C-alpha positions, -999 to +999 in steps of 0.1 A: +272-456-279+295-451-254+321-414-252+352-429-247+361-392-233+331-380-215+324-346-234+319-330-195+354-343-195+365-317-230+360-350-246+345-347-287+309-353-297+316-370-331+324-410-335+358-414-335+358-407-299+325-437-292+329-475-291+304-497-289+293-513-263+262-532-251+236-519-231+242-538-200+284-528-201+271-486-209+258-489-176+286-510-164+311-478-180+291-454-158+289-473-132+321-462-104+333-494-090+346-503-123+372-487-147+371-489-182+407-501-202+407-501-237+435-534-248+448-538-283+424-550-310+396-517-306+380-540-272+378-533-234+381-545-202+367-536-168+380-539-136+367-534-105+379-498-084+400-510-053 
């Protein structure tokens, strides 16, 4: 599980503020070289920051 809005940035710690992603993608979600962007259908995509 990954917090959609990190608690350190004011996000809640309940299930409504989480997304289910696998371990490799969870690591990428915390990688500052990538941006995690929500898309329709409760899905997400990663983009390399430029």
